[in-house]
C-alpha positions as CSV (number, residue, x, y, z in Angstrom):
1,M,62.7,-86.1,-141.6
2,K,60.2,-83.2,-142.1
3,R,57.4,-85.4,-140.7
4,I,59.8,-85.9,-137.5
5,Q,60.1,-81.7,-137.7
6,Q,56.5,-81.0,-137.8
7,M,55.6,-83.6,-134.8
8,M,58.5,-81.8,-132.7
9,L,56.7,-78.5,-133.1
10,A,53.6,-79.7,-132.5
11,A,54.5,-81.2,-129.3
12,Q,55.9,-77.9,-128.4
13,V,52.8,-75.7,-129.7
14,W,50.7,-78.5,-127.3
15,N,53.0,-77.9,-124.4
16,D,53.5,-74.4,-124.6
17,T,51.2,-72.7,-121.9
18,R,52.0,-68.8,-122.0
19,G,48.6,-67.8,-123.2
20,Q,46.8,-69.8,-120.9
21,D,46.3,-66.7,-119.0
22,L,44.6,-64.8,-121.7
23,I,42.4,-67.8,-122.9
24,E,41.2,-67.9,-118.5
25,Y,40.8,-64.0,-118.5
26,A,38.8,-64.1,-121.6
27,L,36.5,-67.0,-120.6
28,M,36.3,-65.1,-117.1
29,A,35.0,-61.7,-118.9
30,G,32.6,-64.0,-120.9
31,F,31.1,-65.4,-117.9
32,V,30.6,-61.9,-116.6
33,A,29.1,-60.3,-119.3
34,V,26.5,-63.4,-119.9
35,A,25.8,-63.2,-115.8
36,A,25.3,-59.2,-116.2
37,G,23.3,-59.6,-119.4
38,A,21.1,-62.4,-117.4
39,I,20.5,-59.8,-114.2
40,M,20.3,-56.3,-116.4
41,P,17.8,-57.2,-119.7
42,G,18.5,-53.7,-120.7
43,V,22.3,-54.1,-120.8
44,S,22.1,-57.5,-122.9
45,D,21.8,-55.5,-126.5
46,N,24.9,-53.7,-125.5
47,I,26.6,-56.9,-124.5
48,S,25.9,-58.3,-127.7
49,Q,26.9,-55.8,-129.9
50,I,30.5,-55.7,-128.5
51,F,30.7,-59.4,-128.9
52,S,29.7,-59.3,-132.8
53,K,32.4,-56.4,-132.9
54,I,34.9,-58.7,-131.7
55,S,33.5,-61.7,-134.0
56,S,33.8,-59.0,-136.7
57,S,37.1,-58.0,-135.8
58,L,38.6,-61.7,-135.2
59,G,37.4,-62.8,-138.4
60,N,39.0,-60.4,-140.4
61,A,42.2,-60.4,-138.5
62,A,41.7,-64.0,-139.3
63,S,41.6,-63.8,-143.3
64,Q,44.0,-61.4,-143.2
65,G,46.5,-63.8,-141.6
66,S,45.6,-66.7,-143.6
């Protein structure tokens, strides 16, 4: 019974598309940042620092959540 419930939950999570827009916007922001870094080399250091801060924040949030 528990296995069936887990499979149903996995199917619900797989079919849930509510966060799809957020992921698409994040990918677009990443592409814009990479393009800006390629066009303006002076900005690439600032972009790198921003992504490092985001990465460390997400890492901290993930370690607190588990």
